[in-house]
Residue, then its C-alpha position, 0 to 999 in steps of 0.5 A: m500500500p503506498d504511503s499517504a502524505e498523512n503517514f509520511v514523516s519528515a526529519e528536520l535539523v533545528a539549531v538553537l544558535v546562541a551568542v552573547t553580545k554586550g551582556e545579553p543572550r542572543v539567539l538566531v531566528r527566522t520569521h515565518d508566516a503563522a499557521n492557518g492563515a493568521r496575520t501574525k508572523y512567528d519567529g522560528l529557529p533556523s531549520g532545514a533538511f538533513q542532506p544524505g551527503h553529510r557523514s553525520l547529523q552533527a556534521g550536517m548541522r555544522a556545515w548548514v549553520e556555518t553556511q548561513t552565518h558565515h561564522p565557524l561554530g564552537y561548541v555543538e551538542q545534540l539537544y533532543t528529538f521532538a516528535d510529538h504529533d499533537r504539538f504541531d498545528e501546521s498542515g503537511p506531513r508530520a515532522i521529527s525535529i532533531s535539535y542542536l545547541c550551537l555556540t558562536r559569536e554574533g555576526d551580521a552576515t547570514g548568508g542571504t537568509e532572513a535570519v536575525w539575532q534576537d534577545w532570547y528573553r523576548y520569548f521568555p521574559w519571566e526567565d530574566r531575574r537579573g536585578a529584580e523579579p520580573a513584573v510579568l511573573t508577579e502581575s500576570i503569570v503566577p496569579r493566573l496559574r494559581q487561578w488555574v490550579a484553584d479552578t481544577r475540580d479534581a482534588g488530587l489533580r489540583a494538589l498535584r498542579a499546586q505542587r508543580l507550580a510551587v516547584v517550577f516557579g519557586l513559590d511557597d518557600a521553594p527556591w527558584n531553579e534557573d534550569m527549569v525553563l522547559q518545565r515552566y513553559e510546559l506548565m503555562y502551555e498546559a494552562g493555556l497561557v501561551p499562543e502555541a497552546t491554541r490547538h488544545t485551548p482555543s482561548a490561549e492566544r487571547d489569554a496569552v501572557p507576555g512573551d513572543p510566540m514561535r512557530t510550531d514547537h520552536r519555543r519549546i525547543l528554545a526552552t530546552g536549549i536555554a535549560r541545557l546551557r544553564a545547566k552546562i555552564k555550571y560544570r563545563p567551561v563552555v561559556f568561553e566559546l561565547l567570549p572573545a579571545e581576550f576578555t575582562l573578568l567583568q565580561l565573563q561575569q556578565t556573560v554568565e549572568a546573561l545566560a543564567g538570568r541571575d545576578l552573581h556576587k562579584q567577589n565570590f565569583r572572582r574568587l571561585i574563578e581564581q580557585q578553578n584556575l580557568v583563566e590567565e592574564t594576558g598582560g594587556m589592559s582593556a581600553a573600552g568604557a568610561g571607567r579605569p582600564a581592566k586587566l585582560f584574561r584568556f581561557r586556558r584551553d590547555l586545561l580542557a582535557e584535565r577538566a573533563i576528567a576531574g569534573s571541575k566546574l565553573p560555579l554559579s554563585r548567587q547574591a546572598 
């Protein structure tokens, strides 16, 4: 029996391509027409079909992204394979998305595509807790999620939802865990507070909380990438892939803060960096900025092999 379009499954490679520019986390996106004839154009992550000529999926991803960005990639790792049929609302064959996290430096050239760099907090404004707790959390998200829990008729399900809400959003004396990006997005999806949930909750687009939606499941994929990177910088020195060859300790701290969405204690952070022996002075001084010139440092790449064995980590110290 010939395969019908309904049963056909296509595979695409999706890139969560991350840079940090001027202390802000950036992600490369492309604008797509929204599904089902909607007027709104949704951003999407760069994606494309795997070419059989590539020796591996990762090689295909690296070649394809470098062609688009005209910039060599640093760290690349596979994130997850997304294949949930009911999370896609676009017509056509079912798509399996094989996603990758890629770290680079932001550049202007995008190979003739319509790709642009955007701040990743425009899609997740509640995740940026630098300076103060985001107002969108206290004024919109948490009250509406508490109401969603209260409206749950089944007592057992209501208790379970209340527990999930407290854990993933750091409520009722539970600590905020910056790594739970995906769990927070998934809870809001389930509650119908993001436009992507319209397929299951018709009122979702009308009731959506602030935060730009993305096409199909791409905001879910981006949430996975952010969570992976936030966890990764605590035990692997991948943050240095996002820095220039020479940098100040302030640039290093601001890069970690941008990714984690948390403020760091300056003295503790520098003390821990010194203890880890991850950087060394170059002998140069920075000329940028209105303040006093600062010492320039570089990452000690010769330590990569021993750090992989020893498991030393770049610590994420929080403000007291």
